[in-house]
N, C-alpha and C positions, 0 to 999 in steps of 0.2 A: 185649601184656600189659598189664594195666590193674590194678594191685593196690592195698592202701590204703597201702603206703609210697609209692607214685609220686603217689598223690594227696596225701598229707601235705608230698610234695616240692613239688609243683606248686602247691599253697596255702599253702604256706611256714608249715606246723603243724609239721612236723618238726622235733625236738629234735637238733642234730649235736653231737658230741664231735669235738674235734681236741686230740690226744696227742702232746703235745710243741709248747713255745709258745716254740719260739726262731726264727731267723732267717726259716724257711720257715712254721712254725706260725701266729704270732702274725699275720703279715702275712694270711694265710688266714682265720683266725678273725676277725678283725676283718672281713674281705670279706664273709665268710657272715652275719655278724650285722648288717652293713648293709645285705643282702639281704631283710633282715626274718626271718631264722631266729634261734632262741634257740641260741645256743652255751654247753656248758660244755669248758671248756679244762682239760687235765689235766696237770700235770706234777710232777715229784718235786722242784724246787727250791724250796723255800718261800721264798726272796726274790722269784724270778720271780711266784709265787702272788699274793704280797703286792702287788707292784707294779700287775698286773693289775687287781685287785679295786680299788685306791686310782685307776687311771686312769690311772697314772704309764707312760710310754713308755719302752721300751730299745732298741727296732729302730729303726735309720736310715729305712728302707723305711715304716714307719708313721707317721699325721702325728697329733701328739697330740691333736688336738681331735678326731678322729674313734675313737680308742681311749676318750677320757675321754667320748664322746657313747654310743657301744653301751653301755659300762659302767654310765654313769648311767640308761640307759633299762632296764637290767634285763637285755638281749642277750646279755652276755657277763658267764659267772662264771668264774673258777679256780678249780679245786678239786686236791686229791693223791688224794684216795678215787675209786678205779677202781671201787667199787660202784656209784657212780651210772652205770656204764655199760648197768646193767640199764633207765636212764629213757630211755635216747635210741633216735634211730632210726637216725643215720647216723654213722659214725665214721673218722674221717680220722686216720692215724698219720702223724707228722710228727717221727721219730726220728733223732738221727743215725745216722751208718754208717761210722765211720772203719777205719782198718786199724790190724793189729797190728802188733808191732816187728818182727814178720817178712814186713810189705806185704801179709797175707792179711785178706781181708774178716774184720770184727767185728761181727757181727749181734745181738750179746748185747741191745743197745737195743732192738732189733726183738722179740728171742726174747722179752725182760723184758715188754714191753708186750703182745704177743700173747697171753702166757699169762694176765695178769691180764684182757684183755678177754675171754678164753673160757671165763674163771670166771662172768663176765655176763653174756654173749651172750644174748639175746633173739631169738626167731622174728622172722623178715620183719625184719631189720637189715641195712643195707649195713655193710660194713668195706672201706675203700680205703687201700692203703699208696701214700705218697707218697715214703718216704725210697729214695734211690738205692743200687740194690743190684745182684745179677747177675741174669742171665735164668734163672728157674726160680724164685725166691725165693717168690713170691705160691703158687705151687702146690705146692713142696715142703717150705715151712715153716709159709707161713700156715694154709693150708688145713688139714693133718692135724693142727695142734695145735687150731685153732678148733674144729674137728668134737671132736676127743678131748675138750677140755674143755667142751664146751656141750652135747656128745652130740646136734648138729644137724646137718645135711648140706647142704652147699654147694651153692648154685643152687637147692635146694628149700625150705629153711628159712630160709636167709639170702645174702646176696647178697656178692661177695667180687672185688674190682678192682684193677688197678696204674694209678695216674695220676701219672707223675712231674713232681717240682716243677721250676719252671723259674724260680727267685729269681736275680736278678742285683742284688746289694746297689749302691746308688748310681745306678743307670740311672735316668733321668729321666725315658725314653719309656715305657718298658715295665715295668709293675708287675704286681702278683698279678692284677688285676682284667682286663688287657687283652691279656695273653698267651693264645694258645691252649693249650688243654690237650689233652693226648694220654690216651685212655681204653682201657685193655684189661681185661675183666672173664670171669670165669671163665664162659663161657656166654652168652647171646644177653640173658636177662633182667639180668645181673650187670652188663653193659656198658649196658645202655639204661636201669639205676637209675641206676648211677654218671654215667651224662651228663646224665641228667636233673638231678640237683643241681648239676653243675657250669656247666650252662648257664643255671639260675638266678641265678648267682652270677658267672661268667667272661663280660666282653662281648668276649673275643679267639676265641668260640667255640671246640667242642669236634671234634677229629680222633677217630673210634673205629678201633681196629685190633682185629684178630681174638682177640687173646689177651694176658694178663699178661704173657708172654713176648717178644711182640714191642714192647710199651710201655717192659719194661725194658731190653732190648737199644736201642732209637731213644734212651731216654734217655744209655745209655754212647755210642751212637754220637755225638751231639752234643757230649760232652766229650772224647771220643780225636781229633773231628776237630780240636778246638782246640789240644790237647796236642802233636800231629804238626806240625801248623801252626807251631806257636810254637816247636817245636822246630826246624824247618827254618829258621825266619828267624833263632833264635839260632845256629845254625851258620853264615848265610851272614854273622852280624856277626861270629864269629869269624874267617871267611878276610877277611871285608872289611877290618880291623884289620889283618890281616898284610899285605893288600896295599895299605894306606894309601888306602883307597877307603870314603867316608861312606856308612854301610849306610842310613843316613836320606834321602838325597840319593836314593838307590838305589830306595827302597820308594816315595816321592815320585813318582820319573818311571816305576816299573810302573803304578801307580796311574790313570793318563792312559789307559791300555786300559780301554776300555769293556766287555769282557766277558773271561769265563777266568782274571782275576786278582782274588784277596780280599787286604786288605791286611791282615798281621800285624805286631807289632813286637816287637824283641828287647827282653830287660830283665835284672834280674838273677837272674832266677828263677820260678817261675809260684807261686801262692798261692790261698788259697781253701779252701772245703770241697771241692768239687768236681773242678777239674781236674789237681789233684797225684793226687788218690785214687781217681778212679771208673776211671780205663784198668787201676788194678790189679785190680779187681774182673771185669773184662773176662779178662785172662792169667790169673787165678786160675781162674776156670770154663772157659776153653779147654783146660787141661790136663787134664780130666777126659776128654776127646775125643782126647787126642795130639796136639794142637796148639800150637805154639810161636809166640807171637804175635811174631815178630820185630821188624816195624817198629813197634808199639806200644811195647815193651820198650825199644827203642834210641832213640826220643822221650822215653821217661823219663829213659835214662841222660843224655841231652844237656841237658835241663832240670834234672835234680838236681845235674848239672856248674857251673851258671852262677852259682851263690854262690862255689864256688872258683877260678871264671875271674875273677869281678868282683876278689878278694883279689890274684890271680896281677896283674891289671893296676894294683890299688894298688901292689903291691910296686914295680913296674917306674916308677912315677911316683915315687915315694918316693926311688928309687934316682936317677933325673934331678936331685933336688933334695939328693943325697948325704947323705940323711937316713934312719936305720935305722926299718921300722915298730914296731920294739919301743920302748915308751916316747914314739910319736909320739900326737897328736891328733887323732881323725877324729870329726867330726859328722856324723851319720845324718840326711839329712833325708826322716821317713816312715820308717812300721813297719807302717804299714797294706797289705793286699796288694794294694790297687788304689785309685787316685785317691778323696778325698772320701768316703771310708767310716771307720767305726769298728771295723772288722773287720780284725784281723790273725791269724786262722787259715791257718796254714801259710804266714806271708808268707815271700818269700825273705830279707827284713831280718833275720830272727830266726838265722837260718845265717849270712848274711854277719856280723853281730856276734860270733856265737859265732867263728867262723874268725879274725876279726882281734882278738878278745880272748886267743885262743890264741897269738898272735903277739907278745903284750904291746902291743899297740895300746890306749890308752886313750879309752874310746868315750863319747860324750856323743849325745844324741839330741832332733829336736824334731818333734811330730807334733801338730798342733791338734786332731784329731781321739782323738787317743788321749793322755789325761794319764800312765797310768803303764801297766806289766804286768811280768809275771813270766816268765821264760824261764830252764830250767837250774839253778832256785832261787837265781834272782837277781832282784832288783827293780831297774827302770829306771824314772825320773822324767822325764817330757818337761820340756827347756828352754825357756825364749823366747828368741828370736832378736835378738842384740844386735850392735851395731858392735864392741862389744869381743871379745865370744865368738867372732865371726867372725873377728877379724882376730888373735886368737891361737890360733886352729884351725889345724893342719897341712893338711888335707884336709876338704875337705867333700864329701860323699857321698849324691848324690840317689838313694833307692832311690823315692820315691813321688813321683808329680806332682801333690801337692794343688796346685789351683788357689789356695788362700788363701795360699801363699808367695810373698812379695815378691822375684821373682827378679833383677830389677835390683840391689834391695839387695842382694841376697846377692852377686852379681857384683861388684859396687862395694867390697865389705869382707872377701872371702875373698881367702887365698893362693892357692890354686887348689882346683878344683873339677871332680870326676868326676861326670859327669851320666849315669846307667846309663838314664834315660827319655827324653832328648832333650827335659826339661821345659822347659830354657832357650832353646829355638828360639827365641823372639823377644827374647833380650837380645841387642843390637848389639854391645856391646865383647865378644869371645871370647876375649882372649890368656890367659885362667888357666881355661881350661873346655877337657875333654874328655870326649867323648863315648864312651859303650860301642862 
């Protein structure tokens, strides 16, 4: 197949629209622009649009200079106007896919974007969905909506594919540019067209699969695999604590096996947009086929229990000091969901803080990456760690193992520390440290 669109992609005259300029969309838009394409980013957030057009970065995985450069060169423009879809050749959808209050998939962001895209979709245009979702979304939701709104026929008049995002905030080795892409299109031509675009942008290579459903399921497998293994190690940590065995030493010992074992680590819960949410997309879809995903759901239960387990452990620690949790000062170190990022989406710290405050604990937090946040209708502000603050705090609770924390200083000036991440493993004096 050799179409005009393929020619445009290959000679980099194709205009690409990235819909959704968040943690997935902005890094991708910058990489596409760096590869020589003109990119029109579409977002409903006016603040985001203003920042992009001013060349001001707001995503940790994007280099400030690279964003400023592609904006200055006219390679990247952000707008709120979906009518510009009529002027583009390729569209990549990177909108949120949260869960609703009943832990069921909320595809309202995808549906809203696709309806708008369908209104302006032109012939010989490529549409790719990157948002994580359940198997069948591309064919069951995107295709009929796009065909109805545009009056065009998929894989004849336009091309449609799914290529799951693989963004790991804070990963210094693998970024958007060098992480392999999986691509599954509706028909051979759609797969070939989408793959051609990504091959010109992504250095990590492209792996083609037979359908969008395979690509959608592949993404869920990646994150369900992690969810289940994290649940396993969290349960092992609970058992080891009862047996007075150091789970961290157990893991270090197991890691010496050169095959058949991959190290996962316990913690106060799981966070980020993917791992806490994605398995529920699979369990929800599985019910359509009268199958109950027992292992996946059980792993979710274990991981969701961990914030409560952390609070139970804090109760026991405070009891040893004959001090009630009610009225005690707890200093939380880190509210980001992972080290060295400014992202607290679904962070277990939020639930831990909520549970501690329900018990009357007086909470302060320090996080160099997150100066402030809101949760449960309450605003929190990060404090600077000082000797006086540490010495007056009843318990220091390490939730996120940011490298910028001075753990020796913290240990020297704290009454007691509950380290849920083994962040203080290199601190020599350990008499006032307890591990998860």
